[in-house]
PLY file of the C-alpha trace (Angstrom):
ply
format ascii 1.0
element vertex 418
property float x
property float y
property float z
element edge 417
property int vertex1
property int vertex2
end_header
26.46 -10.47 2.76
24.35 -13.53 2.16
20.80 -12.50 3.07
17.61 -14.54 3.41
14.39 -12.60 2.70
10.94 -13.65 3.86
8.77 -12.03 1.18
5.29 -13.58 1.00
4.38 -10.98 -1.65
7.02 -10.66 -4.37
6.39 -10.17 -8.09
8.14 -8.26 -10.88
6.39 -5.46 -12.79
3.71 -5.22 -10.12
2.64 -2.57 -7.66
1.53 -2.66 -4.04
3.12 -5.11 -1.58
4.14 -7.50 -4.37
6.21 -4.78 -6.00
7.76 -3.95 -2.63
9.02 -7.51 -2.15
10.58 -7.51 -5.62
12.14 -4.08 -4.98
13.82 -5.28 -1.79
15.21 -8.38 -3.52
16.50 -6.54 -6.60
17.76 -3.57 -4.63
19.84 -5.69 -2.27
21.34 -7.62 -5.20
22.28 -4.27 -6.76
24.10 -3.41 -3.54
26.26 -6.51 -4.01
24.54 -8.92 -1.63
23.62 -12.53 -2.42
19.88 -12.85 -1.86
17.71 -15.89 -1.23
13.97 -15.23 -1.16
11.27 -17.44 0.36
7.99 -16.38 -1.24
4.47 -17.59 -1.94
4.35 -20.35 -4.56
1.68 -18.44 -6.51
4.35 -15.86 -7.40
6.43 -18.39 -9.33
4.38 -17.96 -12.53
5.52 -14.34 -12.78
8.99 -14.58 -11.28
10.44 -17.41 -13.37
9.55 -15.96 -16.83
11.03 -12.62 -15.74
14.28 -14.29 -14.65
14.45 -16.14 -17.97
14.10 -12.85 -19.86
16.37 -10.90 -17.52
18.62 -13.21 -15.50
19.80 -11.74 -12.19
22.91 -13.27 -10.69
22.96 -13.75 -6.92
19.16 -13.82 -6.73
17.52 -17.14 -5.79
13.90 -18.03 -5.05
12.32 -20.77 -2.96
8.55 -21.22 -3.10
6.28 -22.02 -0.17
2.61 -23.01 -0.61
-0.36 -21.73 1.33
-1.98 -24.24 3.75
-3.89 -26.94 1.84
-7.02 -26.41 3.95
-7.44 -22.75 2.94
-9.63 -23.28 -0.18
-12.07 -25.37 1.86
-12.12 -22.67 4.51
-12.98 -20.03 1.91
-15.78 -22.23 0.53
-17.29 -22.43 4.00
-16.90 -18.66 4.48
-18.54 -18.01 1.12
-21.37 -20.38 1.98
-21.84 -18.43 5.21
-21.59 -15.19 3.19
-19.27 -13.88 5.87
-16.49 -11.49 4.88
-15.37 -11.42 8.51
-14.87 -15.21 8.47
-12.94 -14.99 5.17
-10.75 -12.20 6.54
-10.03 -14.14 9.74
-9.18 -17.25 7.72
-6.78 -15.23 5.56
-5.04 -13.83 8.65
-4.63 -17.29 10.22
-3.46 -18.82 6.93
-0.76 -16.18 6.54
0.51 -16.91 10.04
0.62 -20.63 9.19
2.47 -19.75 5.96
5.03 -17.85 8.01
5.61 -20.97 10.10
5.99 -23.16 7.00
8.42 -20.60 5.53
10.41 -20.75 8.77
10.65 -24.55 8.54
11.98 -24.22 4.97
14.43 -21.55 6.12
15.61 -23.80 8.97
16.47 -26.55 6.49
18.15 -24.04 4.19
20.41 -22.74 6.96
21.84 -26.22 7.33
23.22 -25.95 3.77
24.00 -22.23 3.55
25.51 -19.81 6.03
23.40 -16.65 6.04
24.58 -13.42 7.60
21.09 -12.07 8.07
17.38 -12.84 7.71
14.94 -10.05 6.89
11.12 -10.21 6.93
10.02 -7.61 4.35
6.42 -8.30 3.20
3.26 -9.71 4.76
4.58 -7.60 7.60
1.65 -6.33 9.64
2.36 -5.12 13.15
-0.22 -7.66 14.40
1.14 -10.64 12.42
4.12 -12.61 13.84
7.27 -13.79 12.11
9.24 -16.82 13.18
12.45 -15.99 11.32
14.04 -14.73 14.53
14.26 -18.34 15.71
16.90 -19.21 13.07
19.72 -18.09 15.35
21.02 -15.42 12.96
20.50 -11.62 13.04
16.87 -10.82 12.23
15.34 -7.59 10.86
11.58 -7.28 11.22
9.76 -4.89 8.88
8.91 -2.29 7.80
5.71 -3.16 9.68
2.38 -1.63 8.70
-1.13 -1.50 10.12
-1.02 1.11 12.86
-2.88 3.95 11.15
-6.38 4.26 12.59
-9.42 5.76 10.85
-10.87 8.59 12.98
-14.26 7.65 14.45
-15.86 10.69 12.83
-15.02 9.26 9.39
-16.56 5.85 10.07
-20.17 6.89 10.51
-21.14 6.21 6.87
-19.23 2.94 6.55
-21.26 -0.06 5.45
-22.10 -2.27 8.49
-19.41 -4.83 7.56
-16.85 -2.02 7.38
-17.73 -0.79 10.85
-17.29 -4.30 12.23
-14.00 -4.90 10.40
-12.42 -1.66 11.59
-13.57 -2.37 15.15
-11.99 -5.84 14.95
-8.82 -4.26 13.56
-8.71 -1.87 16.53
-9.20 -4.74 18.99
-6.47 -6.88 17.40
-4.09 -3.92 17.46
-4.88 -3.37 21.14
-4.09 -7.07 21.77
-0.53 -6.68 20.37
0.93 -5.71 23.74
-0.38 -8.99 25.22
0.13 -11.32 22.22
2.85 -13.89 23.08
3.67 -14.57 19.41
4.21 -10.87 18.74
6.36 -10.56 21.85
8.51 -13.45 20.61
8.82 -11.79 17.18
9.81 -8.43 18.67
12.19 -9.96 21.21
14.06 -12.00 18.60
14.56 -9.04 16.25
17.82 -7.15 16.05
15.94 -4.16 14.59
12.23 -3.39 14.13
11.14 -0.96 11.42
7.67 0.59 11.24
6.01 2.43 8.36
4.61 5.24 10.53
4.68 6.84 13.96
1.23 5.33 14.59
2.52 1.81 13.92
5.61 2.35 16.09
3.38 3.35 19.02
1.84 -0.14 18.95
5.22 -1.79 19.65
5.41 -2.61 23.39
7.59 -0.17 25.33
10.23 -2.78 26.16
11.13 -3.03 22.43
10.93 0.68 21.58
14.71 1.17 21.84
15.28 -1.06 18.81
12.30 0.28 16.85
12.40 3.03 14.23
10.11 4.63 11.66
11.06 3.85 8.07
8.83 5.08 5.26
9.59 3.04 2.13
8.01 2.82 -1.29
9.68 1.04 -4.21
10.85 3.20 -7.07
9.80 2.14 -10.55
11.92 1.36 -13.56
12.77 4.71 -15.17
11.43 3.63 -18.58
8.06 2.54 -17.20
6.68 6.05 -17.28
6.39 8.88 -19.77
5.63 12.11 -17.88
2.90 14.13 -19.55
3.42 17.71 -20.67
1.00 20.07 -18.99
-1.82 21.44 -21.12
-4.17 24.25 -20.18
-7.75 23.11 -19.91
-9.74 24.44 -22.85
-13.14 25.91 -22.04
-14.85 23.14 -23.98
-13.01 20.39 -22.12
-14.08 18.88 -18.82
-12.06 18.79 -15.62
-11.24 15.11 -15.15
-10.78 13.44 -11.77
-9.20 9.99 -11.37
-9.25 7.28 -8.71
-7.18 4.09 -9.08
-7.33 1.25 -6.55
-9.50 -1.37 -4.95
-13.14 -0.57 -4.22
-13.06 -1.11 -0.46
-14.78 0.81 2.34
-11.52 2.06 3.88
-10.28 3.54 0.61
-12.57 6.51 1.27
-14.29 6.36 -2.12
-17.61 7.25 -0.49
-15.96 10.50 0.62
-14.55 11.02 -2.88
-17.99 10.64 -4.47
-19.50 13.26 -2.16
-16.57 15.64 -2.75
-16.95 15.19 -6.51
-20.65 15.99 -6.17
-19.59 19.33 -4.71
-17.23 19.92 -7.65
-20.00 19.06 -10.10
-22.18 21.87 -8.72
-19.48 24.35 -9.75
-18.30 22.55 -12.90
-21.20 20.59 -14.45
-18.94 19.23 -17.22
-16.50 17.62 -14.73
-16.00 13.86 -14.98
-14.83 11.22 -12.48
-13.14 7.95 -13.58
-12.76 5.12 -11.07
-10.42 2.28 -12.10
-10.37 -0.95 -10.11
-12.56 -3.63 -8.55
-13.59 -4.64 -5.08
-16.18 -5.90 -2.62
-17.85 -2.53 -2.06
-18.44 -1.70 -5.72
-22.21 -2.29 -5.56
-22.49 -0.13 -2.44
-20.48 2.66 -4.06
-22.46 2.56 -7.31
-25.68 2.80 -5.30
-24.29 5.84 -3.46
-23.27 7.44 -6.77
-26.82 6.97 -8.04
-28.27 8.53 -4.88
-26.00 11.55 -5.40
-27.11 11.87 -9.03
-23.63 11.22 -10.38
-24.27 8.35 -12.80
-23.91 10.48 -15.94
-20.64 12.02 -14.73
-18.89 8.81 -13.60
-17.14 6.00 -15.45
-16.37 2.73 -13.68
-13.52 0.75 -15.28
-12.05 -2.63 -14.30
-8.33 -3.15 -13.91
-6.19 -2.02 -16.85
-2.82 -3.18 -18.12
0.22 -0.91 -17.73
-0.12 0.74 -21.16
-3.84 1.46 -20.70
-3.29 2.78 -17.18
-0.52 5.03 -18.47
-2.97 6.53 -20.94
-5.53 7.04 -18.16
-3.10 9.01 -16.01
-2.29 11.27 -18.94
-5.96 11.97 -19.70
-6.83 13.28 -16.23
-6.16 16.44 -14.25
-6.00 15.24 -10.65
-5.87 12.01 -8.63
-8.44 11.95 -5.82
-7.32 9.36 -3.25
-8.88 9.90 0.22
-7.77 6.55 1.68
-8.27 6.16 5.42
-5.41 3.84 6.40
-3.12 3.10 3.46
0.58 2.52 4.06
2.42 3.62 0.90
0.07 3.44 -2.09
1.95 3.08 -5.37
-0.87 4.88 -7.20
0.29 8.17 -5.71
3.87 7.52 -6.77
2.67 6.62 -10.26
0.69 9.87 -10.39
3.82 11.82 -9.54
5.60 10.21 -12.50
2.91 11.58 -14.79
2.87 15.03 -13.24
-0.62 14.43 -11.86
-1.46 16.42 -8.69
-2.95 14.44 -5.79
-5.73 15.32 -3.35
-5.68 13.05 -0.27
-6.17 12.94 3.50
-3.45 13.34 6.11
-3.80 9.69 7.18
-1.08 7.08 6.66
1.34 7.10 3.74
-0.51 9.59 1.50
-0.12 12.27 4.17
3.65 11.74 4.04
3.99 11.43 0.27
1.93 14.48 -0.73
2.55 18.10 0.24
1.47 21.55 -0.98
4.01 21.47 -3.82
2.31 18.55 -5.58
-1.27 18.46 -4.34
-3.51 19.07 -1.38
-3.48 17.16 1.92
-6.75 17.49 3.83
-6.55 17.65 7.63
-8.81 15.22 9.53
-7.96 15.52 13.24
-10.97 16.61 15.26
-13.05 17.33 12.15
-16.44 15.91 11.20
-16.99 13.91 8.04
-18.99 16.80 6.57
-16.10 19.22 7.04
-13.58 16.77 5.57
-15.78 16.19 2.50
-16.32 19.93 2.07
-12.55 20.53 2.21
-11.90 17.75 -0.30
-14.47 19.27 -2.65
-13.03 22.75 -2.19
-9.57 21.45 -3.15
-11.01 20.00 -6.37
-12.75 23.29 -7.18
-9.51 25.17 -6.53
-7.62 23.03 -9.04
-10.41 23.21 -11.61
-10.51 27.00 -11.42
-6.78 27.74 -11.55
-4.73 26.45 -14.49
-1.57 28.15 -13.18
-1.94 26.29 -9.90
-2.44 22.99 -11.72
0.68 23.65 -13.78
2.70 24.42 -10.63
1.44 21.30 -8.83
2.12 19.20 -11.93
5.74 20.32 -11.93
5.87 19.72 -8.19
4.58 16.17 -8.64
7.35 15.40 -11.15
9.91 16.80 -8.71
8.40 14.88 -5.79
9.36 11.56 -7.39
13.00 12.17 -6.51
12.18 12.62 -2.81
11.68 8.89 -2.22
14.80 7.09 -3.52
14.30 3.47 -2.50
18.02 2.74 -2.73
18.58 5.19 0.12
16.15 3.16 2.24
18.13 0.00 1.57
21.43 1.70 2.36
20.03 3.16 5.57
18.77 -0.20 6.85
21.84 -2.21 5.96
24.34 0.39 7.11
22.91 -0.01 10.64
23.38 -3.77 10.66
26.56 -5.18 12.14
27.07 -8.90 11.58
29.89 -11.32 12.02
0 1
1 2
2 3
3 4
4 5
5 6
6 7
7 8
8 9
9 10
10 11
11 12
12 13
13 14
14 15
15 16
16 17
17 18
18 19
19 20
20 21
21 22
22 23
23 24
24 25
25 26
26 27
27 28
28 29
29 30
30 31
31 32
32 33
33 34
34 35
35 36
36 37
37 38
38 39
39 40
40 41
41 42
42 43
43 44
44 45
45 46
46 47
47 48
48 49
49 50
50 51
51 52
52 53
53 54
54 55
55 56
56 57
57 58
58 59
59 60
60 61
61 62
62 63
63 64
64 65
65 66
66 67
67 68
68 69
69 70
70 71
71 72
72 73
73 74
74 75
75 76
76 77
77 78
78 79
79 80
80 81
81 82
82 83
83 84
84 85
85 86
86 87
87 88
88 89
89 90
90 91
91 92
92 93
93 94
94 95
95 96
96 97
97 98
98 99
99 100
100 101
101 102
102 103
103 104
104 105
105 106
106 107
107 108
108 109
109 110
110 111
111 112
112 113
113 114
114 115
115 116
116 117
117 118
118 119
119 120
120 121
121 122
122 123
123 124
124 125
125 126
126 127
127 128
128 129
129 130
130 131
131 132
132 133
133 134
134 135
135 136
136 137
137 138
138 139
139 140
140 141
141 142
142 143
143 144
144 145
145 146
146 147
147 148
148 149
149 150
150 151
151 152
152 153
153 154
154 155
155 156
156 157
157 158
158 159
159 160
160 161
161 162
162 163
163 164
164 165
165 166
166 167
167 168
168 169
169 170
170 171
171 172
172 173
173 174
174 175
175 176
176 177
177 178
178 179
179 180
180 181
181 182
182 183
183 184
184 185
185 186
186 187
187 188
188 189
189 190
190 191
191 192
192 193
193 194
194 195
195 196
196 197
197 198
198 199
199 200
200 201
201 202
202 203
203 204
204 205
205 206
206 207
207 208
208 209
209 210
210 211
211 212
212 213
213 214
214 215
215 216
216 217
217 218
218 219
219 220
220 221
221 222
222 223
223 224
224 225
225 226
226 227
227 228
228 229
229 230
230 231
231 232
232 233
233 234
234 235
235 236
236 237
237 238
238 239
239 240
240 241
241 242
242 243
243 244
244 245
245 246
246 247
247 248
248 249
249 250
250 251
251 252
252 253
253 254
254 255
255 256
256 257
257 258
258 259
259 260
260 261
261 262
262 263
263 264
264 265
265 266
266 267
267 268
268 269
269 270
270 271
271 272
272 273
273 274
274 275
275 276
276 277
277 278
278 279
279 280
280 281
281 282
282 283
283 284
284 285
285 286
286 287
287 288
288 289
289 290
290 291
291 292
292 293
293 294
294 295
295 296
296 297
297 298
298 299
299 300
300 301
301 302
302 303
303 304
304 305
305 306
306 307
307 308
308 309
309 310
310 311
311 312
312 313
313 314
314 315
315 316
316 317
317 318
318 319
319 320
320 321
321 322
322 323
323 324
324 325
325 326
326 327
327 328
328 329
329 330
330 331
331 332
332 333
333 334
334 335
335 336
336 337
337 338
338 339
339 340
340 341
341 342
342 343
343 344
344 345
345 346
346 347
347 348
348 349
349 350
350 351
351 352
352 353
353 354
354 355
355 356
356 357
357 358
358 359
359 360
360 361
361 362
362 363
363 364
364 365
365 366
366 367
367 368
368 369
369 370
370 371
371 372
372 373
373 374
374 375
375 376
376 377
377 378
378 379
379 380
380 381
381 382
382 383
383 384
384 385
385 386
386 387
387 388
388 389
389 390
390 391
391 392
392 393
393 394
394 395
395 396
396 397
397 398
398 399
399 400
400 401
401 402
402 403
403 404
404 405
405 406
406 407
407 408
408 409
409 410
410 411
411 412
412 413
413 414
414 415
415 416
416 417
């Protein structure tokens, strides 16, 4: 088939949503399809050098710019010191980008006969797509954004975080009335959602063509070198790792308090946090209040080789995110045989089980109980080297449970065109 992909985020050798867009494009080419991708113009700097080094036949890219007014909008938002304004601007700009991408696609369909158009990234359940107006079969998703942080786990958010999550809830509630979302759903041949929670937000009239599809791109097999398990010597410290953005909804404030509990039992334990983000100052202040400064190392983003080394130098990944979809950091940890401690919210609760880590239940529980259970899981791993060895082996085995090629085959085997 000749397939047109709308992939706002799409970059090679990258994680998160950008890696997902690239995985869809490459995976469909590997299945024998001819793929045309409309993507953000900013991605060109990484895509074109990769295609020069490793040409891929039947893969073509067209670049679409963000609205020209966006930088001025951000300057105004920064002057106002309003993260809410910046976030709203970003949401509106991405909708406008979708419209511009549709106009490009409309011109392209005059020259090329596509069998299918598929919107694969920048695919929030509250953000419309206009690709269904091209008059060819349209797949929408996988859509994300339906996982909701329990109210009991919001009480120690920073004020801006409380407001943002409330706005997120309100926008999600508006989906059933939003005319643009109704048009997007109505024009779709099939709607895929990343979770049961996201699927529940699809209006009832479109539920018959909606399905849950959990997808996370697999990595190149040579990108990882699984570590061999080593027993923790008495003189060595138990090392905890977090990798990701420093944002309120990543649950790092919960992680810090859980680590504080571990530190009471294992004073030599250490916690490394790799990343950057808006809430870093807030989190560092909290760490100081908990008396953790001497036991914590804050590190900015690392390249692939340095990050590989970091995974191999730690004993567990602590990732209590509150509404993540399919975080690549967990998948990367599996590749290195690193057990994961997470919450049962969103993608992490699907990716991790008792064979490769610990998933902490949240339903109906207070923040104090959740933090205590997170800390207890860390203590359990620190105390029991046999358990860590078993979970390490389970993490390596867990990698094979999410073959991305099977996701592609599943989606495209359901599509009948012609």
